[in-house]
Backbone and ligand atoms as CSV (ligand in chain L), in Angstrom:
chain,resi,resn,atom,element,x,y,z
A,1,MET,N,N,32.346,-136.850,-6.604
A,1,MET,CA,C,31.736,-137.802,-7.524
A,1,MET,C,C,31.407,-137.100,-8.835
A,2,LYS,N,N,31.541,-137.867,-9.937
A,2,LYS,CA,C,31.154,-137.349,-11.250
A,2,LYS,C,C,30.035,-138.204,-11.824
A,3,LEU,N,N,29.148,-137.573,-12.561
A,3,LEU,CA,C,28.091,-138.272,-13.285
A,3,LEU,C,C,28.461,-138.206,-14.768
A,4,LEU,N,N,28.729,-139.382,-15.326
A,4,LEU,CA,C,29.246,-139.442,-16.693
A,4,LEU,C,C,28.217,-140.067,-17.629
A,5,LEU,N,N,28.097,-139.491,-18.806
A,5,LEU,CA,C,27.134,-139.959,-19.806
A,5,LEU,C,C,27.874,-140.439,-21.053
A,6,ASP,N,N,27.543,-141.646,-21.477
A,6,ASP,CA,C,27.986,-142.135,-22.784
A,6,ASP,C,C,26.814,-141.919,-23.736
A,7,SER,N,N,26.849,-140.794,-24.431
A,7,SER,CA,C,25.688,-140.411,-25.242
A,7,SER,C,C,25.455,-141.389,-26.394
A,8,THR,N,N,26.448,-142.186,-26.750
A,8,THR,CA,C,26.249,-143.168,-27.831
A,8,THR,C,C,25.311,-144.282,-27.386
A,9,ARG,N,N,25.135,-144.444,-26.053
A,9,ARG,CA,C,24.251,-145.494,-25.547
A,9,ARG,C,C,22.846,-144.976,-25.246
A,10,CYS,N,N,22.687,-143.666,-25.185
A,10,CYS,CA,C,21.400,-143.085,-24.794
A,10,CYS,C,C,20.361,-143.329,-25.890
A,11,GLN,N,N,19.207,-143.851,-25.457
A,11,GLN,CA,C,18.111,-144.105,-26.389
A,11,GLN,C,C,16.919,-143.176,-26.135
A,12,GLY,N,N,17.101,-142.227,-25.222
A,12,GLY,CA,C,16.059,-141.219,-25.019
A,12,GLY,C,C,14.863,-141.682,-24.212
A,13,TYR,N,N,15.057,-142.611,-23.307
A,13,TYR,CA,C,13.936,-143.072,-22.476
A,13,TYR,C,C,13.499,-142.022,-21.457
A,14,GLY,N,N,14.432,-141.207,-21.002
A,14,GLY,CA,C,14.083,-140.116,-20.090
A,14,GLY,C,C,13.978,-140.480,-18.623
A,15,LEU,N,N,14.215,-141.743,-18.294
A,15,LEU,CA,C,14.073,-142.169,-16.892
A,15,LEU,C,C,15.084,-141.472,-15.991
A,16,CYS,N,N,16.253,-141.233,-16.508
A,16,CYS,CA,C,17.305,-140.594,-15.710
A,16,CYS,C,C,16.881,-139.188,-15.280
A,17,GLN,N,N,16.258,-138.472,-16.172
A,17,GLN,CA,C,15.863,-137.095,-15.873
A,17,GLN,C,C,14.755,-137.070,-14.824
A,18,GLU,N,N,13.891,-138.087,-14.835
A,18,GLU,CA,C,12.851,-138.173,-13.804
A,18,GLU,C,C,13.484,-138.396,-12.437
A,19,GLN,N,N,14.566,-139.155,-12.402
A,19,GLN,CA,C,15.238,-139.457,-11.137
A,19,GLN,C,C,16.017,-138.260,-10.596
A,20,ALA,N,N,16.589,-137.497,-11.483
A,20,ALA,CA,C,17.472,-136.412,-11.041
A,20,ALA,C,C,17.355,-135.206,-11.963
A,21,PRO,N,N,16.247,-134.494,-11.870
A,21,PRO,CA,C,16.054,-133.347,-12.768
A,21,PRO,C,C,17.061,-132.218,-12.549
A,22,ASP,N,N,17.719,-132.218,-11.402
A,22,ASP,CA,C,18.736,-131.198,-11.162
A,22,ASP,C,C,20.079,-131.551,-11.816
A,23,LEU,N,N,20.235,-132.821,-12.197
A,23,LEU,CA,C,21.528,-133.265,-12.722
A,23,LEU,C,C,21.506,-133.525,-14.226
A,24,VAL,N,N,20.328,-133.894,-14.726
A,24,VAL,CA,C,20.214,-134.276,-16.137
A,24,VAL,C,C,19.037,-133.539,-16.763
A,25,GLU,N,N,19.234,-133.082,-17.986
A,25,GLU,CA,C,18.112,-132.548,-18.747
A,25,GLU,C,C,18.043,-133.297,-20.073
A,26,LEU,N,N,16.907,-133.179,-20.732
A,26,LEU,CA,C,16.725,-133.844,-22.020
A,26,LEU,C,C,16.742,-132.798,-23.122
A,27,ASP,N,N,17.383,-133.156,-24.231
A,27,ASP,CA,C,17.406,-132.205,-25.346
A,27,ASP,C,C,16.067,-132.278,-26.094
A,28,GLU,N,N,15.961,-131.546,-27.163
A,28,GLU,CA,C,14.665,-131.443,-27.847
A,28,GLU,C,C,14.201,-132.769,-28.449
A,29,TRP,N,N,15.116,-133.737,-28.575
A,29,TRP,CA,C,14.749,-135.059,-29.091
A,29,TRP,C,C,14.585,-136.096,-27.973
A,30,GLY,N,N,14.754,-135.629,-26.728
A,30,GLY,CA,C,14.570,-136.525,-25.586
A,30,GLY,C,C,15.825,-137.232,-25.134
A,31,TYR,N,N,16.964,-136.862,-25.697
A,31,TYR,CA,C,18.224,-137.483,-25.284
A,31,TYR,C,C,18.822,-136.719,-24.106
A,32,ALA,N,N,19.502,-137.470,-23.251
A,32,ALA,CA,C,20.016,-136.900,-22.012
A,32,ALA,C,C,21.246,-136.013,-22.233
A,33,GLU,N,N,21.321,-134.980,-21.397
A,33,GLU,CA,C,22.521,-134.155,-21.301
A,33,GLU,C,C,22.783,-133.946,-19.821
A,34,VAL,N,N,24.017,-134.160,-19.402
A,34,VAL,CA,C,24.358,-133.965,-17.997
A,34,VAL,C,C,24.537,-132.476,-17.737
A,35,ILE,N,N,23.798,-131.964,-16.769
A,35,ILE,CA,C,23.882,-130.549,-16.416
A,35,ILE,C,C,25.119,-130.302,-15.564
A,36,THR,N,N,25.315,-131.204,-14.599
A,36,THR,CA,C,26.369,-131.009,-13.612
A,36,THR,C,C,27.296,-132.212,-13.623
A,37,LEU,N,N,28.468,-132.042,-14.210
A,37,LEU,CA,C,29.421,-133.153,-14.264
A,37,LEU,C,C,29.900,-133.531,-12.863
A,38,VAL,N,N,30.266,-132.542,-12.076
A,38,VAL,CA,C,30.725,-132.795,-10.717
A,38,VAL,C,C,29.525,-132.692,-9.776
A,39,VAL,N,N,29.244,-133.796,-9.105
A,39,VAL,CA,C,28.059,-133.889,-8.260
A,39,VAL,C,C,28.387,-133.437,-6.840
A,40,ALA,N,N,27.576,-132.554,-6.317
A,40,ALA,CA,C,27.747,-132.112,-4.932
A,40,ALA,C,C,27.453,-133.279,-3.988
A,41,PRO,N,N,28.111,-133.322,-2.837
A,41,PRO,CA,C,27.901,-134.434,-1.896
A,41,PRO,C,C,26.428,-134.672,-1.583
A,42,ALA,N,N,25.661,-133.640,-1.450
A,42,ALA,CA,C,24.239,-133.792,-1.102
A,42,ALA,C,C,23.435,-134.443,-2.226
A,43,ALA,N,N,23.957,-134.444,-3.432
A,43,ALA,CA,C,23.233,-134.990,-4.573
A,43,ALA,C,C,23.766,-136.359,-5.014
A,44,GLU,N,N,24.686,-136.942,-4.245
A,44,GLU,CA,C,25.307,-138.206,-4.673
A,44,GLU,C,C,24.301,-139.351,-4.738
A,45,GLU,N,N,23.395,-139.401,-3.770
A,45,GLU,CA,C,22.397,-140.472,-3.785
A,45,GLU,C,C,21.507,-140.336,-5.017
A,46,SER,N,N,21.152,-139.120,-5.333
A,46,SER,CA,C,20.339,-138.847,-6.511
A,46,SER,C,C,21.090,-139.235,-7.787
A,47,ALA,N,N,22.373,-138.979,-7.824
A,47,ALA,CA,C,23.184,-139.319,-9.000
A,47,ALA,C,C,23.258,-140.832,-9.193
A,48,ARG,N,N,23.382,-141.571,-8.081
A,48,ARG,CA,C,23.411,-143.036,-8.179
A,48,ARG,C,C,22.068,-143.557,-8.696
A,49,ALA,N,N,20.974,-143.020,-8.171
A,49,ALA,CA,C,19.643,-143.440,-8.618
A,49,ALA,C,C,19.459,-143.116,-10.095
A,50,CYS,N,N,19.969,-141.993,-10.492
A,50,CYS,CA,C,19.896,-141.561,-11.882
A,50,CYS,C,C,20.628,-142.563,-12.782
A,51,ALA,N,N,21.849,-142.899,-12.421
A,51,ALA,CA,C,22.644,-143.842,-13.217
A,51,ALA,C,C,21.982,-145.219,-13.232
A,52,ASP,N,N,21.466,-145.658,-12.093
A,52,ASP,CA,C,20.843,-146.984,-12.004
A,52,ASP,C,C,19.553,-147.059,-12.819
A,53,SER,N,N,18.925,-145.924,-13.044
A,53,SER,CA,C,17.632,-145.931,-13.726
A,53,SER,C,C,17.754,-146.143,-15.233
A,54,CYS,N,N,18.928,-145.955,-15.768
A,54,CYS,CA,C,19.068,-146.024,-17.228
A,54,CYS,C,C,19.076,-147.477,-17.700
A,55,PRO,N,N,18.107,-147.859,-18.523
A,55,PRO,CA,C,18.054,-149.235,-18.995
A,55,PRO,C,C,19.182,-149.584,-19.954
A,56,ASN,N,N,19.861,-148.578,-20.471
A,56,ASN,CA,C,20.934,-148.821,-21.441
A,56,ASN,C,C,22.320,-148.607,-20.863
A,57,ALA,N,N,22.387,-148.399,-19.555
A,57,ALA,CA,C,23.677,-148.179,-18.892
A,57,ALA,C,C,24.470,-147.053,-19.553
A,58,ALA,N,N,23.762,-145.994,-19.915
A,58,ALA,CA,C,24.438,-144.859,-20.541
A,58,ALA,C,C,25.070,-143.923,-19.509
A,59,LEU,N,N,24.600,-144.038,-18.264
A,59,LEU,CA,C,25.091,-143.155,-17.209
A,59,LEU,C,C,25.835,-143.974,-16.150
A,60,ARG,N,N,26.880,-143.390,-15.625
A,60,ARG,CA,C,27.569,-144.039,-14.507
A,60,ARG,C,C,28.149,-142.958,-13.615
A,61,VAL,N,N,28.351,-143.350,-12.364
A,61,VAL,CA,C,29.004,-142.436,-11.436
A,61,VAL,C,C,30.420,-142.915,-11.205
A,62,GLU,N,N,31.288,-141.966,-10.944
A,62,GLU,CA,C,32.704,-142.275,-10.730
A,62,GLU,C,C,33.213,-141.408,-9.600
A,63,LYS,N,N,33.897,-142.006,-8.648
A,63,LYS,CA,C,34.463,-141.247,-7.538
A,63,LYS,C,C,35.695,-140.484,-7.976
L,1,SF4,S1,S,17.587,-143.168,-19.061
L,1,SF4,FE1,FE,19.440,-143.638,-20.245
L,1,SF4,S2,S,18.734,-143.933,-22.329
L,1,SF4,FE2,FE,17.145,-142.833,-21.211
L,1,SF4,S3,S,17.526,-140.653,-21.555
L,1,SF4,FE3,FE,18.551,-141.240,-19.685
L,1,SF4,S4,S,20.638,-141.760,-20.344
L,1,SF4,FE4,FE,19.345,-141.803,-22.116
């Protein structure tokens, strides 16, 4: 699974990072950056929660 970010949609709410601090970090302005593009099997549930948490649909998972 991959966790993909469309940074043009990110508004810096930070909810994704709260859901998955191991997968996403926030830059100095609060915008998301994906730490791990390829998600380990054990972190897939966390990646889905992370993507679902974004109010702007900036994150998605892809098999
Ligand atoms: S929740 Fe969405 S809009 Fe907010 S920082 Fe994360 S990717 Fe960006």
